[in-house]
C-alpha positions in Angstrom: 0.0 0.0 0.0 1.1 3.5 -0.8 0.1 6.6 1.1 0.3 10.2 -0.3 -0.1 12.9 2.3 -1.5 16.4 1.3 -1.7 19.4 3.6 -4.7 21.4 2.7 -6.5 24.6 3.8 -5.4 27.2 6.3 -5.8 25.1 9.4 -4.0 22.9 7.9 -5.6 19.5 7.5 -3.8 16.4 6.4 -5.6 14.5 3.7 -4.4 11.1 2.6 -4.7 9.2 -0.6 -4.2 5.5 -0.1 -3.7 3.2 -3.1 -2.1 -0.1 -4.1 -0.9 -1.9 -7.2 -4.5 -2.3 -8.5 -4.6 1.6 -8.8 -7.7 1.7 -6.7 -7.5 4.7 -4.3 -9.3 6.0 -1.2 -9.2 9.6 -0.1 -9.3 10.3 3.6 -10.5 13.8 4.5 -11.2 16.0 1.5 -9.8 19.1 3.1 -9.2 21.1 -0.1 -10.2 24.7 0.1 -8.8 26.4 -3.0 -8.9 25.6 -6.7 -5.1 25.1 -6.5 -5.5 22.4 -3.8 -8.2 20.7 -5.9 -5.9 20.8 -8.9 -3.0 19.3 -6.9 -5.1 16.3 -5.9 -6.5 15.7 -9.3 -3.1 16.0 -10.9 -1.7 13.4 -8.6 -4.5 11.1 -9.2 -4.1 11.5 -13.0 -0.3 11.3 -13.0 -0.5 8.0 -11.1 -3.4 6.6 -13.2 -5.5 6.0 -10.1 -9.2 5.3 -9.8 -10.6 7.1 -6.8 -13.2 4.7 -5.5 -13.7 5.7 -1.8 -14.1 8.8 0.2 -13.8 8.5 4.0 -14.0 11.2 6.7 -12.2 10.6 10.0 -14.7 13.1 11.5 -17.1 15.7 10.3 -15.5 18.9 11.4 -15.8 21.3 8.5 -12.1 21.6 7.8 -11.8 17.8 7.2 -14.8 17.6 4.8 -15.0 21.1 3.3 -14.5 19.8 -0.2 -16.5 16.5 -0.1 -18.8 18.1 -2.7 -15.9 18.5 -5.1 -15.2 14.8 -4.9 -18.8 14.0 -5.4 -19.1 16.3 -8.4 -15.9 15.1 -10.0 -15.7 11.4 -9.0 -19.3 10.6 -8.1 -18.3 9.5 -4.5 -20.4 10.3 -1.5 -18.4 10.4 1.7 -18.6 7.7 4.4 -18.4 8.8 8.0 -19.0 7.4 11.5 -22.6 7.5 12.6 -21.8 9.4 15.7 -20.8 12.4 13.6 -24.1 12.6 11.7 -25.2 15.7 13.7 -22.1 17.6 12.4 -23.3 17.4 8.8 -26.3 19.6 9.4 -24.0 22.3 10.9 -20.9 22.3 8.6 -21.6 25.7 7.2 -22.2 27.1 10.7 -19.0 25.5 12.0 -17.1 27.3 9.2 -18.8 30.6 9.8 -17.6 30.6 13.4 -14.1 31.0 11.9 -15.3 33.5 9.3 -14.9 31.0 6.5 -17.3 30.3 3.7 -17.1 26.8 2.3 -16.2 26.6 -1.4 -19.4 24.6 -2.1 -22.5 23.6 -0.2 -21.7 20.6 2.1 -22.2 17.1 0.6 -24.6 14.8 2.3 -23.1 11.6 3.8 -23.5 8.6 1.6 -23.1 6.0 4.3 -22.2 5.8 8.0 -19.8 3.3 9.3 
């Protein structure tokens, strides 16, 4: 297994891309905030000929999932998260506003809870 670490957004959040020889990849915490950060992730996926097939959130604080919607829009993946974090999803924009931050996109609904 290979692991690529990215450091995204002003907090900063570590996002991880895990993949193996099959070229199937999982993204953990889509913390991208800027177009440049999105492009960095996409470029890495394309350069390594990866198929992004899973999006996981370690927890649903806004800075760890602020660009789940980008992953959904570009890869068709809804995030998976722990059921105990379900209440955070409804308040992601509020969480961000407490730091005077506007999310790049509307929050993406959780696809499944684990």
